[in-house]
C-alpha angles and dihedrals in degrees: 000000000000109000097175123104142149134223131202092206111035126050112249130199135193119233125193115227115183095321095323130101128223133176119230140181119215114216134200140136091280086069096056094093088066094058097089089060090048091053095041109159092019113116097167134026109199112206106201119201138022105223124109101321100027100078095043097046096042092051095042093049091045092050095043092049097045111133095025133100092253116103123204113207127180120224122201135165114276108266094017115162086225093068090086092050089050091051091049089056089056104265114129140175091227092055090049092243100107129054152137111303101242093041090054092046090052097051099040126099090204125030117199102197111208104156118121119292090245092050092051088055093048094047108028096108093053091044094052095049091049092054122100116254107263094017125137124250111208121197129183092198133037091224093111091052090052091053092049092050090051094054097039098250136127141210112269110273093229095066136079105229118198138165132216109179118186112213092226143046124286096257092053088049088057100035093053092044089055091047087050093065083080100030118044112230102025111142146088121296115247134204114209131200135187110211098167127014110184099164107024093255103095100092091052093047090049093050091045091051093051094050093045093058088051107263111168090192128031122189133177125249135146125256089241094057090040096058090044097051094038100049090041093046098054089049087050131041096339094065122328096053098043088049093051098040093050092050091050096049095044093049089049095052093045102039104030104028100033094234118162114260098243090044090053093048094051093049092052118023100021089048092052097047096036125035098007093051093044094049093048092047096053104023107020136246096291090057089067087064098037093052092059124094119248097266091047089051092059090051091051091049093054095049093044092053091047096049106037100079097041088051093047090052091058095042090052091053092048092050091052093048090050097045092047092054093245093118091046093053092046089056093050093050090046090052089059091047092050093058085071103025113028119210117269130227130257102199095094100081123103097256094056092045089054086051089058089055093047095051092047089053096041111131103157144003118279122237114260114271108222094209093053090042092054093048098046091047092048091055093045092048091048091054093048091050093050093050090049089048089053093054104255119154116258093244090058094044092054095042095046095043106029120008096046089048099049102030101038119015103029095052087057091047090052089049100045107007138261090270091054089056093047090051097044105040124097118296089252092053094041092051091047092051094049090047102046106026089079090052089055092043094054098039090050095045097041098043114011099042095040092055095043092051090046088060102256113183124237115269100237095199091050093048094046086051089055093046092050100035118141091229090074092064092041092053090049086059099043094040089079086062095056120109111300091232133028114258113264116215127187138152 
């Protein structure tokens, strides 16, 4: 995949990642005065939808473009219950910044389509026909491309089609942008893609969009690579795997080893979302291992060796299911089912109720548990290896497997719980977690934990591969492009 590009508006730079070169653009509020040039010819940006990304991107775009001639207008279904939420955020019919979905689509020069993946599939033909000739369609996920490929269709030839894909959930995109009012460069990294460029303006529009929503670091991908890595990633380490792994480990400690429920929760979930995530965020994955004492390193090595291949097996299956279109079709079918039977919640089980007690009593960060550390790092490294094997650029690999987890999703899990995240992500992510978390749970329980508890020795070749992996150097480079502040969460 060609990751090099040029811009006539924004400064670009070339970074070296494990012998490969990638072009990036650094964002920040000091770039906002360039946005009118990036959006030249665009009088109105229509932000369609008010789900996870909609509120964040609409508000960030509006705030970044304040004082310019570019208007940001939110479009929602007539009678949508989200109308009141959009009004509370400052969008209003009387100001010309809130309206009915298709009316907004028809009058906008750039349409940022942020309705659910299933809704995009159900409505894309009507959306395409409503758009202005020569307008720009903006997507924050390649899901729609995946659907079109699966049914042998294409985007209309009279539209620019671009993607700007934040490497974090919508609330993180907004939260860090707000924090960035005081600290330049606070935000969520974004990948961008140009699927169709009919007038030579698409790349500047994409870069402008990414910078306007607060991205500190913008890198190039394709929509095809994006939807594969994104749908795969949320079923893997970002959501499904962390859900399944934590359930397996917690159950083992309580049911097989007789640990107290709170003690088990702290050793597993609190470890992952707390010290492990913070260490990886600031020091890298290898630091988790290097910070352990000698005995704990041996424990880490044995668990890592036991867990890597069972995790890789599931991840390989997930990637194939995504790439083949099977996962996309399952999301579309589920969207139709959920119109009659909404998805239930998972947070009522004993484990997650214990988690509520642990968070309420939390006073300090626990010490790293070497078993949990070895297991979590094994799954993360297996995901990294698979994405590299499938040809994804290293920026995408790191953002989809590491940075999005430790800088966006895991902090919310630490604040509210893994179950909260599973119940409050997009329908695509929620469905994926519920489908694949049990597979991780069972594969880890039936293979990795059995081998570990039976005294399997560390696989020296596998452990050496971990210690000397190229990703550690890559993360050291891209770590300087992480958000300039840690996300701050409060009620």
